C-alpha positions as CSV (number, residue, x, y, z in Angstrom):
1,M,9.9,8.2,-3.9
2,F,7.6,11.2,-3.6
3,L,4.3,12.2,-2.1
4,L,1.3,11.4,-4.3
5,S,0.6,13.5,-7.3
6,M,-2.8,13.5,-9.1
7,R,-2.4,15.4,-12.3
8,N,-5.6,14.5,-14.1
9,A,-9.0,12.7,-13.8
10,E,-7.4,9.4,-15.0
11,E,-4.9,9.4,-12.2
12,R,-7.6,10.3,-9.7
13,E,-9.7,7.3,-10.8
14,A,-6.6,5.0,-10.5
15,I,-6.0,6.2,-7.0
16,I,-9.7,5.6,-6.1
17,E,-9.5,2.1,-7.6
18,Y,-6.3,1.4,-5.6
19,L,-7.9,2.5,-2.3
20,D,-11.0,0.5,-3.1
21,S,-9.0,-2.6,-4.0
22,N,-7.0,-2.7,-0.8
23,G,-10.2,-2.4,1.3
24,Y,-9.4,1.0,2.9
25,T,-12.6,2.7,1.9
26,N,-14.7,-0.3,3.0
27,T,-13.3,-0.1,6.6
28,H,-13.0,3.7,7.0
29,K,-15.5,6.5,6.5
30,G,-12.8,9.1,5.6
31,L,-9.4,9.7,4.3
32,I,-7.0,12.6,4.7
33,V,-3.5,12.2,3.2
34,W,-0.7,14.6,2.3
35,I,-0.2,15.1,-1.5
36,S,2.7,16.6,-3.3
37,V,1.0,20.1,-3.8
38,S,2.2,23.3,-2.2
39,D,2.3,27.0,-2.8
40,I,5.3,27.6,-0.5
41,G,7.2,29.3,-3.3
42,E,4.5,31.9,-4.1
43,E,1.1,32.3,-2.5
44,G,-1.6,31.0,-4.8
45,E,0.8,29.4,-7.3
46,F,0.4,25.7,-6.6
47,H,3.0,23.2,-7.9
48,W,3.6,19.5,-7.6
49,A,6.7,19.2,-5.5
50,S,7.5,15.8,-7.1
51,T,7.9,17.2,-10.6
52,G,7.9,21.0,-10.3
53,E,4.9,21.2,-12.6
54,R,2.2,23.8,-12.0
55,V,-1.1,22.3,-10.8
56,N,-3.5,22.4,-13.7
57,Y,-6.0,19.8,-12.6
58,Q,-8.5,21.8,-10.6
59,N,-9.7,19.2,-8.1
60,W,-10.1,21.5,-5.1
61,S,-13.0,21.2,-2.7
62,E,-15.5,24.1,-2.8
63,T,-14.0,27.3,-1.4
64,E,-10.5,25.9,-1.6
65,P,-7.7,26.8,-1.7
66,N,-8.4,29.5,0.9
67,D,-5.1,29.9,2.8
68,C,-7.0,30.0,6.1
69,K,-4.8,31.7,8.7
70,I,-4.2,29.9,11.9
71,D,-3.8,32.2,15.0
72,D,-3.5,35.1,12.5
73,C,0.0,33.9,11.7
74,T,0.5,30.6,9.9
75,G,-1.2,30.1,6.5
76,E,-2.0,27.0,4.5
77,Y,0.8,26.2,2.1
78,C,0.5,22.4,1.7
79,A,-2.3,20.3,0.4
80,I,-4.2,17.1,1.3
81,L,-6.4,14.7,-0.6
82,E,-9.7,14.4,1.2
83,Y,-12.5,11.8,1.1
84,W,-15.6,11.4,3.4
85,S,-18.1,8.7,2.5
86,D,-21.0,10.9,3.6
87,G,-19.4,14.2,2.4
88,G,-20.9,14.3,-1.1
89,A,-19.1,15.7,-4.1
90,N,-17.2,18.3,-2.1
91,F,-15.2,15.7,-0.2
92,N,-14.9,13.0,-2.9
93,Y,-11.1,12.7,-3.3
94,T,-10.7,16.5,-3.6
95,F,-7.8,18.8,-2.7
96,N,-7.7,21.1,0.3
97,D,-4.9,23.4,1.4
98,R,-3.7,22.9,5.0
99,F,-1.1,24.1,7.4
100,C,2.1,22.1,6.6
101,G,2.7,21.2,10.3
102,R,-0.4,19.1,10.7
103,E,0.0,15.3,11.1
104,Y,-1.7,13.3,8.5
105,M,-1.1,10.0,6.7
106,F,0.5,10.0,3.3
107,I,0.7,8.0,0.1
108,C,3.9,7.8,-1.8
109,E,4.6,7.0,-5.4
110,T,7.6,6.4,-7.6
111,L,7.9,8.3,-10.9
112,P,8.7,6.5,-14.1
113,E,12.3,7.1,-15.3
């Protein structure tokens, strides 16, 4: 079992369908969950931790990834999937890099063998 990966538009649509079907987006205005993306190995080189594949699906929010420094020390090396019902296209199940120590929910998946 791994953190969620979203490698293309079809997988993105399947995740949106899943969240809609279980009622989450009907009862919540927003969603922030950890996904399997990080650039811990090399800054700016994002890979799916679940498979080791380079992130080729460019689903980043506008101005992301930006490696925003927190307290001039800690950068953003992990990524979230973000949705806000009133956020428009920029927050419509898009990626955003974040400090890995933040506490967010997560969605896991199993990979086919």
